[in-house]
C-alpha positions in Angstrom: 58.5 31.9 29.9 56.8 33.2 26.8 59.3 35.4 24.7 58.0 38.9 24.0 57.5 40.0 20.4 59.5 42.8 19.0 57.4 45.1 16.8 60.4 46.0 14.8 60.4 42.6 13.3 56.9 42.7 11.9 56.2 43.3 8.1 54.1 46.3 9.0 57.0 47.9 10.7 59.6 47.0 8.2 57.5 48.4 5.3 56.8 51.7 6.9 60.3 53.1 7.4 62.0 55.6 4.9 64.8 53.8 3.1 67.7 55.8 4.4 66.2 56.7 7.8 67.7 55.8 11.2 65.1 53.0 11.8 66.0 51.2 8.6 69.8 51.7 9.2 69.4 50.2 12.7 67.2 47.3 11.8 69.2 46.1 8.8 72.4 46.5 10.6 71.1 44.1 13.1 69.2 41.9 10.6 71.1 42.0 7.3 69.3 38.8 6.2 66.1 40.7 5.8 67.4 43.6 3.6 67.2 41.9 0.2 63.7 40.6 0.6 62.5 43.9 2.1 63.9 45.9 -0.7 62.4 43.5 -3.3 58.9 43.8 -1.6 59.2 47.6 -1.6 59.6 47.6 -5.4 56.0 46.1 -5.8 53.0 48.3 -5.9 51.5 49.1 -2.5 48.0 48.0 -1.4 45.2 49.8 -3.4 47.7 51.1 -5.8 47.7 51.0 -9.6 49.6 47.9 -11.0 48.0 45.5 -8.4 45.5 42.9 -9.7 42.4 44.4 -7.9 43.1 48.1 -8.5 40.1 50.4 -9.2 40.6 54.1 -9.2 37.4 54.6 -7.3 36.9 51.5 -5.2 40.5 51.2 -4.0 40.2 54.5 -2.4 37.4 53.3 0.1 40.1 51.3 2.0 42.5 54.0 1.6 40.3 56.6 3.2 39.4 54.4 6.1 43.1 53.6 6.9 43.8 57.4 6.7 40.9 58.0 9.1 42.2 55.4 11.4 45.7 57.0 11.3 44.2 60.4 12.1 42.7 59.0 15.3 46.0 57.8 16.6 46.9 60.8 18.8 43.5 60.3 20.6 44.5 56.9 21.9 46.1 58.3 25.0 45.1 61.4 27.2 45.1 62.9 30.6 42.9 61.7 33.4 40.0 64.3 33.6 39.2 64.2 37.5 39.9 62.3 40.8 39.1 58.7 40.7 35.4 57.8 41.3 34.8 54.9 43.6 33.6 51.8 41.8 34.0 48.3 42.9 35.7 45.7 40.5 32.7 43.7 39.8 30.5 46.8 39.0 33.2 48.3 36.9 33.7 45.0 34.9 29.9 44.7 34.2 29.7 48.4 33.1 32.7 48.3 30.8 31.7 45.1 29.1 28.1 46.5 28.6 29.5 49.7 27.2 31.8 47.7 24.8 28.8 45.7 23.6 26.5 48.7 23.2 29.2 50.6 21.1 30.0 47.7 18.7 31.8 44.8 20.3 30.5 41.4 19.4 32.7 39.6 22.0 34.3 41.2 25.1 36.4 39.9 28.0 38.9 41.2 30.6 42.6 40.1 30.9 45.0 40.5 33.7 47.9 41.9 31.6 51.1 39.9 31.5 54.5 41.0 30.5 54.4 38.9 27.3 51.2 40.6 26.2 53.3 43.7 25.2 55.8 44.1 22.5 59.4 44.3 23.8 60.1 47.4 21.6 58.1 49.8 19.4 58.8 49.7 15.6 55.8 50.8 13.5 56.5 54.6 13.6 59.9 56.0 13.2 59.4 58.7 15.9 59.3 56.2 18.6 61.3 53.3 16.9 63.1 51.2 19.3 61.4 52.6 22.4 61.0 49.9 25.1 57.3 49.1 25.7 57.0 49.3 29.5 53.9 47.6 30.8 52.1 50.0 33.2 48.4 48.9 33.2 47.2 45.8 35.2 44.1 45.2 33.2 42.9 45.0 29.7 39.4 45.1 28.2 39.6 43.2 25.0 36.9 43.1 22.4 36.2 41.5 19.0 34.3 43.1 16.1 32.8 40.6 13.7 33.4 41.2 10.0 30.5 40.8 7.5 30.7 37.3 6.0 29.5 38.2 2.5 32.3 40.7 2.2 34.9 38.2 3.6 33.7 35.5 1.2 34.8 37.7 -1.7 38.5 37.5 -0.7 40.9 38.4 -2.1 38.8 41.0 -3.9 38.4 44.7 -2.7 35.3 43.9 -0.7 37.6 41.9 1.8 39.9 44.9 2.5 37.0 47.3 2.7 35.5 45.1 5.5 38.8 44.6 7.1 39.3 48.4 7.5 35.6 48.7 8.7 36.4 46.1 11.4 39.6 48.0 12.4 37.7 51.4 12.5 34.9 50.0 14.5 37.2 48.3 17.0 39.1 51.5 17.2 36.0 53.7 17.9 34.7 51.2 20.6 38.1 51.5 22.3 37.9 55.4 22.1 34.6 55.2 24.0 36.0 53.0 26.6 39.2 54.9 27.1 37.5 58.4 27.1 34.9 57.0 29.7 37.7 55.6 31.9 39.7 58.8 32.0 36.5 60.9 32.6 35.9 58.9 35.9 39.5 59.3 36.9 41.5 56.3 35.7 44.3 55.9 33.2 43.4 54.2 30.0 45.1 53.7 26.6 43.2 52.5 23.4 45.3 49.9 21.4 44.0 50.1 17.9 45.2 49.4 14.3 48.6 50.9 13.7 48.9 51.9 17.4 49.3 48.8 19.5 51.6 48.5 22.2 50.7 44.8 22.7 49.8 41.7 20.7 46.0 41.7 20.8 45.4 38.1 19.9 47.3 36.9 23.0 45.4 39.3 25.3 42.2 38.1 23.7 43.1 34.4 24.2 43.9 35.0 27.8 40.7 36.8 28.3 38.6 33.8 27.1 37.7 35.2 23.6 39.2 32.2 21.8 42.4 30.4 20.8 45.3 31.0 18.4 44.9 28.7 15.4 47.0 27.6 12.4 46.8 31.1 10.9 48.5 32.6 13.9 45.4 34.7 14.7 42.6 34.4 17.2 39.7 31.8 16.4 36.5 32.5 18.2 33.5 30.2 18.7 30.9 32.1 16.8 33.0 33.8 14.1 36.3 31.8 13.8 39.0 34.1 12.6 36.4 36.6 11.1 37.0 39.3 13.6 39.1 42.4 14.3 40.4 43.1 17.8 40.7 46.0 20.1 42.2 46.5 23.6 41.9 49.2 26.2 44.4 48.9 29.1 43.7 50.6 32.4 44.8 50.8 36.1 41.0 50.5 37.2 40.7 47.1 39.0 38.6 44.7 37.1 37.6 41.0 37.4 39.6 39.1 34.7 38.2 36.3 32.8 40.0 33.0 32.2 41.1 31.3 29.0 38.5 29.0 27.4 40.1 26.6 25.0 37.4 24.8 23.0 39.4 22.4 20.9 40.2 24.7 17.9 43.8 23.9 18.0 43.1 20.2 17.6 40.6 21.0 14.8 43.3 22.9 13.0 45.6 19.9 13.2 42.9 18.0 11.3 41.5 20.5 9.0 44.6 22.2 7.2 42.3 24.0 4.7 43.8 27.5 5.2 47.3 26.0 4.4 46.1 24.3 1.3 44.4 27.5 -0.1 46.8 30.1 0.9 47.9 31.7 -2.4 51.4 32.4 -1.1 51.8 29.1 0.7 52.6 31.2 3.9 50.7 29.1 6.3 52.4 26.0 7.4 50.8 22.6 6.9 51.2 19.7 9.3 51.4 19.6 13.0 52.6 22.6 15.3 56.3 23.0 15.9 58.4 24.0 18.9 59.1 27.7 18.4 61.0 29.4 21.2 59.5 27.1 23.7 56.0 27.2 22.6 54.0 24.8 20.5 52.5 26.7 17.7 52.3 27.5 13.9 54.4 30.3 12.5 53.2 31.8 9.2 55.9 33.2 6.7 55.1 36.8 6.9 57.3 37.7 3.8 55.3 35.2 1.7 52.1 36.4 3.0 52.8 40.1 2.4 54.1 39.5 -1.1 50.6 38.3 -2.0 49.1 41.4 -0.5 51.4 43.8 -2.7 50.6 41.7 -5.8 46.9 41.5 -5.4 46.5 45.0 -3.9 44.3 43.8 -0.9 45.1 42.1 2.4 44.2 38.8 0.8 41.9 37.1 3.4 41.6 33.9 1.5 42.4 32.1 4.7 39.5 33.8 6.6 36.9 32.8 4.0 38.4 29.2 3.8 38.1 28.5 7.5 35.0 26.5 8.3 34.4 28.6 11.5 34.1 31.8 9.3 30.8 30.3 7.9 29.0 30.0 11.3 29.4 26.4 12.4 26.5 25.0 14.5 27.3 26.0 18.2 26.1 22.9 19.6 28.7 21.0 17.6 31.4 23.8 18.7 30.5 23.0 22.4 30.8 19.3 21.9 34.0 19.1 19.8 36.7 19.7 22.7 38.5 16.4 22.9 36.2 14.8 20.3 37.9 14.2 17.0 34.7 12.6 15.7 32.7 15.9 16.0 35.5 17.8 14.5 35.5 15.6 11.4 31.8 15.9 11.1 32.1 19.8 11.2 34.6 19.5 8.5 32.6 17.1 6.5 29.5 19.3 6.6 31.4 22.4 5.6 33.0 20.5 2.5 29.6 19.2 1.5 28.2 22.7 1.6 31.0 24.8 0.3 33.6 22.4 -1.3 37.2 23.8 -0.9 35.9 27.2 0.3 33.0 29.6 0.1 33.8 32.1 -2.6 31.4 34.8 -4.1 32.8 36.2 -7.3 30.2 38.7 -8.1 30.8 42.2 -6.6 28.8 43.6 -3.8 26.5 46.5 -4.5 28.9 49.0 -2.8 31.5 48.1 -5.4 29.4 48.5 -8.5 
């Protein structure tokens, strides 16, 4: 059985609580070993703040403003059903929702039959609902990926990368709003799971819906964009036709590649083979090391995203041929290194940042 993740253990939750509030008191009483490192991290400048390596009094505010907008949308993630359920068969509903998601910004979309392990065990990001058990109540999830612009990501860890990350989160959130409002309009429950307001672990839902696999970085790897995506999920009680997982060999590729571990500024990504973690063979990043880089640089880094060969649009014929074929995997890696070297990096600022 896959163990559920507790949102209270995540860095985003731990960095959001007031120092003397009930959430912090409860967490550090149960996890005293995290107190010293969290206190130290909180002394560092926050993302986009003066004192970080990338700070700019104008450009740093672009990401701030987008995150503020995303936070303002949070109350709209849930809502009342508008009318009595309209009859629609599962196949038609699935086609329509996938088409809507694609039309309103999704680059990839799939349907998952929701599992218990998809959901957090407890909420932790916001103090008002800290510690509340996350009770699964919707049987289906529409999960979608929004691709991030390659030129922006290839400027990681500069400000362009964070601007593009926030754009991805915002666009995924708005796609989810369209789907959830539509579902409630035709009589079905729906919740939009978006940045800062997830009840679930989106990469696991996306993996089980056939959008990709979980790679060395611990995030979703897709065929056309690699890890260069942001995810959204809308859960609903409308019956849909679920997709199946579609492993395409990326885990085996990550075993060979190791580039993200080598280039990670904080050495937070493990090198070498997967380990056995709580009964599952996978890689586990060191989230404290990762987050320390964020606070020092002032962005959410993204060097691993730009380093990954699959972020640079690998030939799809090779992608389709690589499963179970190490020779094809090594050829993909060779072509990438011949073209980009260690990684693709564009130092000059985008026009938006001038």
